[in-house]
N, C-alpha and C positions, 0 to 999 in steps of 0.2 A: 504494500500500500504506500502511496506517496506520503501520507501523513506519518507513517512509521519510519520512512527513510527520507527526510527532507533534504533539500540541497544544503551543502556546506557553505559557509561564507565565501570561500574561494569560488565555488561553482556559481553562486549568485552573482558575484562580481564578474565572473567570466561571461555568463549568459547575458547579463544586463549590458555590459560594455560592447559585446559583439552584436547584440540586437540594435544598439544605438549606432554602431558603425554601419551595419547593414542598412538601417533606415536612412542614414545620411547619404549613402551612395545611391540608393533607389530614389530618394527625394531629388537628387541632382538630375537623374535621368527622367523622372516623371514631370518635373516642374514646367518643361517646355510644351507638354502635351496640349494644354488648352491655349497656348500662345502662338505657336509657329504659323498656323494658318492665318492669323491676324497681323502679326508683327513682321513676319518675313516677306510679306507680299510686295513690299516696296523695294526690296533689295534687287540689285542687278541679277538677272538670270532666274528670278523666282517665277514659278508657275506651279500649278497643282502637282505636277510630277516631281519637280525638284524639292518642293516642300514636303511631299510624301516621303521622298528619299531621306530628307533631313530628319523627319519624324522617326522613321523605322530603321535607318542604316545601322544604328547601334546594335540592333538585334542580330544583324548578320555577323558582325565581329564578335559579339558575345557567343553566338552559336558555334563559330569556328574555334574559339579559344577556351571556352569554359572547361571542357574536359581535359585538353592538354595541360592547361595551367594547374588543374587539380592533380594530375599525374606529376607535374614538376614539383609541386609542393610536397609530395611524398618523398622526394629525393633531396631537395635543398632546404626544406623546412617551410612551415606555414607563414611565419611573419615576413620573411623576405619577399615571398610571392605577393602577399597582401599589400605590403607597403609599395612594392613595385607597381602593382595594379592601380593603387591610389595615385601614384605619381603620374602614370599614363592618363588616368582619368582627369587629373588636374590639368595636365597639358592640353588634353582635348577640350576642356572647358575654356582655357585661355585662348586656344585657336579659334573657337567659336565666338568668344566675346570680342575678339579683334577682327573678325571677318568683315569684309566690306562687300561681300556677295553671298548669295545662297550657297555657292559651292564651298566657301570657307566654312559655313555652318555644317554642311554635309561632311566635310573632312573632320571637323571637330567632333561631331557626333560619332563618327566611325572610330575616332581615336578614343573617345570616352568608352565605347563598348569594348575596346581592346583591353581595358582594365577589368578583365572577366574573373572576378575573385569570389563569386558567390559560392561555388563548390568548395573552395579553399577555406572560406569562413566556416562553412558547415563542418568541414573536416577538423578544423581547430576546436569547434564546439565539442566534437566527439573526443578529441584528444584530452580535453580538460574537464570532462564530466564522466561520472560513473555510468555504467550501462543502464542501471535502473532509473537514472535520471535523464537519460538521453532523449527519450521521446518528448518529455516535457520541455527540455531545453530547446529542441528543434522547433517545437510548436511556438515557444516564446519568440524565437528569432523569426519564424514564419509570420507571426502576427505583426511584426514590425513592417513587413512589406505592405500589408493592407493599410496600416496606419500612415505609412509614408505616401502612399497613393492618395489617400484622402487629404492629407496635409498639403501635398504638392498642388492639387487642383485649386486649393484656396490660396496658398502662399504665392504661387507663381504669378497670378494676375496682380497681386498686391506689390510684389517686387518689381514687376514690369511697369506698373503705374508710376513707380518712383524713378526708374532709370532706364526703361526700355528693355529690349531683349538682351542687350549686352550685360545689363545689370544682373539678369538671371544667371547667365553663364559665369560671371565673376563670383556671384554668390555660391554657385556649385563648386567652383574651384576652392573657395574658402572651406566649404564642407569637406572636401577631400583632404585639405590640410588638417582640419580638426580630426578627421578619421585617422590620419597618420599618427597624430598625437595620442589618440586612444590606443592604437596598437602598440606604440612604443612605450607608453608610460602607465597604462591601466590594465591592458590584457596580460595575464600571466603568460610566461613562456613555458610550453610543455616540456617535461623531462625528456620525452622521446616522441617522435612522430610515428604513428602507427597506421596501418592499413585497416579500414573498417568496412565490413561487408554492407553496412547500412548507409554508408556515406561514400560517395565517389564511385565513378564508373570503373569496372574491371574489364580489360580487353577480352578475356576469355568468355565473358557472358554476353557480349554484344549480340551475337547471332541468335542466341536463345531468346533474348529480350525482343529482338526484332521479329522473331517468328511467332511470338505470343499474340494471338488475335485480340485478347482483352486489353493488353497493354497498348497495342497499336491503335485500338479505338480511342483510348484515353489520350494518346499522343496526338491523334487527329483532333480530338476535342480541344486540347489546349492550344494547338496551332490555330484552329478556327476562332477560339475565343479572343486571342490576341490579334489575329488578323482583323476581326471586326472592331476591336477597341481602337486600333490605330487608324483604320479606314474611317471610322465614325468621327474621330476627332479632326478629320479634314473638313467635316461638315458642320458639326455642332457649334463651334465658335461663330461661324458665319450666321447660323440660324439665330443665335442669341443676339447678335448685332443687328441683323437685317429684319428679322421677324419679330423678335421680342423688344427690339429697340433699346437694348442695354449696352452702354458704352463698354468697350473692351477692357477698361481698367476695373470694371465692377462686375465681371462675370462670376467672381467668387460668391456673390450674393445669391446666385442660383446653385452653384456647385455645393456650397456648404449645407443648405437645408436638404438638397437632394440626397447627399451622402448620409446625413443624419437620419432622414426619413427612410432611407434604404435599409437601415438596420431594423426598423419597425416592420418592414416587409420580409426581411430575411429570417427573423427570429421564429415566426410561426412555421416557416418552411423547414427550418432546422429541427424544431420540436417534432413536427410530423415525421420527418425523415428518421430521426434517432429514436424517438419514444413510441411512435405509432407504426414503425416499420414501413414507411412510405418513401424510402430513399429513391427508388426508381421513378415514382410519380413526381416527386419534387425536382429531381434532376431534369426530367423531360419538361416540366413546367418552366424551369429556369431558362431552358433553350427557347421555349415559346415566348417567354417574356422579352428576350433579346429581339426576336422577330417582330413582335408587336410594337416594341419600343421604336424600332427603326421605321416601321410603317407609319406609326402615329406621327412621328416628327416630320415626315415629308408629305404625308397625305393632306394635312390641314395647314393652311398658311396662317396659323394662329399661335400667339404666345403661349396660352394654356396648354396647347397640344405639345409644344416644345418642352415645357416644364414637366408634363406628365411622362413624355417619352424619355427624358433624361432620368427621371426617377425610376421608371420601370427598368431601364437599362442597367442602372446601378444595382437594383435589387437582384436581377438575374446574374449580372457579372460578378458581384461580390459573393453570391452564393456559390457559383461555379468555381470561382477562384479559390474559395476555401475548401470546397468538396473534392476537387479533382486530385490534388496531391494525396489526400487521405485514401482515395480509391486506389491510386497506384500502390501505396504502401500495403493495402489490404489484399490486393489481387496478385501481387508479385510472387513468384516462386521463391522457395527458401534460398537465402544467401544472395538474392539478386536485387535487393532493394536499392542499393547505391547505384548500380548500373541502370536500373529502370528509371530512377529519378534523374540521373544524368541525361539520359536520352530524352526524357520528358521535358527537362529544362531547355535542351537544345531545340526541341520542337516549339516550345513556347517563344523562344527568341526568333526562330525562323518565321513564326507567325507574325510577330511584330514587324519584322522587316518586310515580309510579303504584303502585309496590310498597308503599310505606308507606300511601298513602291507600286503595287498593283492598284491600290485604291487611288493613288495620285494619278497614275496613267489613265484609269477609267474616267476620272473627273475631267482630266485635260482632253482626252480623245473623244469621249462620248457625252459626258455630263454627270453631274452629281447623282441624278436618278439611276444611272447605270451602275454606279458604285453601290448604291443602296440595294438595288435589285440583286446584284452579285452577292452582296453580304448576306441578304436574306436567303438566297439560294444555297450558300455555303452552310448556313445554320440549318436549313431544311435537310441537306444531306447528313449533317451531324445528327439531327433528330432521327432520321430514318435508320442510321447505324445503331442507335441506342434503343430503338423500339423493341427488338427481341427481348423476351423475358429474362434472359441470362446476361444481357449486355451490361447492366448495372448491378454488379455483384460485389460481395465483400469477402469472397474466398478465392484463393488461388486456383482451386479446382475448376472454377467456372471459366477460366481462361484457356483451358486445354481444349482446343478445337481441332 
């Protein structure tokens, strides 16, 4: 029981400091999400395609480097890799802050993504916590991602109102420096670096993970979720400006209540899923909410429709973002958790890249409605994949097909 074996003071210090570090870094990546479509449009070379690339390109470099940097940390140590990643992230922020064209921002965002240290942070958590505390520790760090997303959507417009898009990137570079200080002076140094089966991908298990039908469905799910997120934020800021008539510096007044109220929508779904054994139904409902949200926002040229659509989207998105990693952990074969989650994270970042790039291309080439229709279609395919009764399961046996 957790109450019988509470965390030691060292474990509490470790987990809280690494959760703060993780949130700082994700905050820096997320803060531009509600801003780029509005602030970057005046830069030379800016159009929906290049803005979409600037939004999502960090996902490509994250996807390419996340697992290799995790392997490197097994050999040279966690802290050198984490500090090196934060240095690269800070440099990327500075490049973007000093950019005088959209291409400079694309380059800066790509460089930010090359500081791919998420898997290494999780490995350091595992190094510094006992096995019986590890699940709780991972959950605490994971919660920081959701919190940083919420804070970023509110804080980004506030910082941009004070100093423009460049101020946001300068702010994220300061967050990276603060993260380096946390690693150097607050986070303990592990006595030894260990290989953990529940953290980090293992080369010998890649093929088995990729052949697992249940895990591949979940990989497609997280790819689709982050594709839709990035694509939609090419559209939402413009809707708030043009349809709702809200100045770009005040978009946080919509995001903040929408995020808070999304919790009220999530809680009943989580209760029904966990206590009433309605996990499959709530999972499918969350996908439908994404589809309805996108349809509502574009079908009616009215401010209330935009507000309701944003709220419905956050209810579905936040529920799925919290549920998907748990399903991966529950469905994976014995000893394969770290590898499965590594592949899952790679698909998540690839979805962010594809959502920005493909979404931007669709908006530029065909129009915003084409991007929305494509995103709804992707969600429909996702829904169909999870309609079978065994597609949303909590046991590894269900994935053997």
